[in-house]
N, C-alpha and C positions, 0 to 999 in steps of 0.2 A: 504494500500500500504506500503510495507516494503522497507526501504532503507538499503541496505547492503553495508556499506562503510568499506574498508580495510585501515588500517594504517600500517606504517612500524613497524616491530618488533624491539625490542631492539638490537637483534643480527645484523639485517640488518643495523641499524644506526651505530653500532660499526664498522662494516665492511667498510661502506662508510667513516667514520671518519679516520679509519686506512689507507685506500687507499689515501685519501687526504693528510694525513701526509707523506706518502711515496713519493708521487709525489712532494710535497713541498721540501722534503729533497734533491731530485735530481734536481729539476728545479731551485729553488731559487739560489743555489750556481753557477749553470751554467749561469744563467742570469747575476749575479754579475760579473763573470769572463768575460763574453762577453763585458759588459760595460767597465770594466777596460782595457781590451785588445784593444778595439776600441779607447778609449781616449788616451791610451799610444801610439798606432801607429800614431794617428793624431798629437800628441805632437812632436814625432820624425820627422814627415814630415814637421811640421812648423819650426823646427830648420833648416832643409834643405832649406826651403823657405827664411829664413833670410840670409843664406849663398849665395843662388842664387841671391838675390836682390843686394848683394854687387858686385857679378860678373857682373850683368847687368849694374850697375852704371859704372864700369870700361870699359866694352865693348862699352857702349853708349857714353863714354867720358863725363859723367855728370860733370858739373862744381861746384866747391866750391862756395857757394853763396857770400862769403866775398871776396875772391881773384879773382873769375871768372876763375881760372885755373882749368883744368880738373883733376879729381882724377886719380891717376896712381897706387895706392897701396891700398890693403884692408887687414884687419886683423880680424879674428874671434877667440874668446877665450871662450871655454866651461869649466866652473869651478863650484866648490861647492859654493853655495850662503852663506854658513855659516857652521853650524853644519852638518856633513855628513849624520847623521841619520834623521834629522828633517827639514832641511831648503831648500832642493831641489837644483836645478841647475839654474845658471844664464848664459846668453849669452852676452858677451861684444864684441862690434864691433868697428873698427876704419877705417877711410878713410883718405888718405893723398894725397895732390895734388903735382904737379911737384916741387913747391918751397920747400916744406917740404922734399920731396924725395931727392932733390939735396943736402940739408943740412945734412940729417941724413942717407944717403943711406947705409952706412957701419954698422949702429947700430940699425936702426929702427925696424928690425925684431927680435932683441935679446929678450930673455925671460923676462928680467926686464923692457922692454919698451912697452910691449903689451897693457898696459892700461894707459900709461903715457901721459897725455894730451899735453905735450910739443912736442910729436912726431907725433901727429895726428890732422888734422883739425877738425874732428868730431868723437866723441865717444858716443855710445849708449849702454845702459844696458837693455836687453830685458827680458820680462816676459809675462805671460798670465794674463789678467784681469779676472774678474768674468764671463764675457761673452765669454771667450776663444779667444779673439781677441788680436793680437800682438800689443803691445805698448812699449814705452821706459820709464822705471821708475826704479830708482835705489833701490827702497824699496820693490819690489816684484819680484817673481821668477817663474820658472817652478817648482811649488811646489811638484808635484808628481813624478818627475823624479830623477834618480840617475845615475851616470856615473862610468865607470871602473877606470878612473883617469882623472884629469884635463889635457887638451891638447889644442893646438891652431894651426891655419893655418895662414900664412902670404904670400900673393901672389899678383902677378901682371899679367894682361893679355897681357902686353907688353913684348914679348919674349926677347927684347934687354936688359931689365933690369937685368935679371939673378940674382935676389936677393931673390926669393921665398925659404922658408925653413919651416921645422917643420909642414908639412901638414898631421898631424895625422899619422905619420909613425913609431911610437914607440910602438904601442900596437896592438896585434892580427892581424898582417899582414897589418897594415895601417887602421884598422877599430876601431873607438872609440865606445865601448859598452855602450848602454844606457838602463837602467832598469826602471820599475815602482817601486815605493817605497815599494809596498806590496810584492815584489819578492826578495828583497835583503836578504842576510843571516845575521846571528847574528853579523858578523864582518863588516857589512855595505858594503860588497863587491858586486859589480855588475858583475856577471858572469853567464854563462849558467846554467840553473836550472836542478836539478836532476829529476824534475817532467816534464821536457820538455815544460815548459811555453814558450810562444813567447819571443824571445830575439832579439832586433833590435840594429843596429849600424849605424854610419855615417862615411863616408870618404870624404875627400876633396882633389882634385888634386892640383898640384902646380900652376895651372892656374885657380883655384877657382871653379871647377865643383864639386858640392856635389852629393853624391850617397848614397842611403839607402840600407842597407844590412839586411838580416834576417839569423839568425844562423840555420844551417842545422844539426840537432842532429844525423842524420844517418851517415854523413861524417865528422862531427866535423869541419865544415868549414863555412865561411860566403858565402852567395849567394846574389848577387846583385838583388834588385827588379827593375822592370820596372817602371820608373817614369812617 
C-alpha cells in the first residue's frame, strides 16, 4: 500500500508568507488607528461629563457641605498640564456658593481667579487613572490629549446673576479643539489634520451646557454631535 502525501512547495509557502505580510501591513495600522480614535473620542466625552456634572450641581441646588449654602456658580478651566508636547491636559473645576458669590461677584470670573482657592468653595483637578475612571488628583492628567489653546467657562444657571463670561468663545467659533497627542504637528498645534483624522471639540454655553463637536472637512466647519 502506497501513501502518496503532498506537501507545500517552497513557492506556495513564499506566496502565503507574502500575503500574510501584506494583510498585516494594512490591518495592523488600521486596528491601531481604530483604538486610538475610540479612546480619544471617549476622553473628549468624559470632559463633557465633568462639565455637565457641574451644571447638574447648580441646577439641583446642591449645597456646600461646610456652609450648607447652595452652589450658584461653576467654573471649568481646560489647560496644559505642563509641557505642551508631553504632559497632556488637565481639567480644573470650581464651585462657589451664594456667600462667596456675594463677596466676589465682580471679580470671581476674571482670568486670574479661575483657580484661586480664595474665590471658590471647592476646587478639583481632574485626570484619568489607569482604569480610565475620572478622579480628582493634582498629579495626573488627561495624558493623551492636547488642546488648541487653554480656555475656560464661568457660568451660573441663575439667569438673574448675569455674570457668566468666557464660555469658550474665543476660538473656532466658540469650539475648543481637542486632539490626540499622536495627531499634533511639529509645532504642538492642535488643528484639523491634512490627512482628515477625526478632530473633536467642546463648547460650553453661558448656562453650562456642554456640547461635543466633530470637524467636518468637507465644509471646514464644526458639526455638533448628538449627545
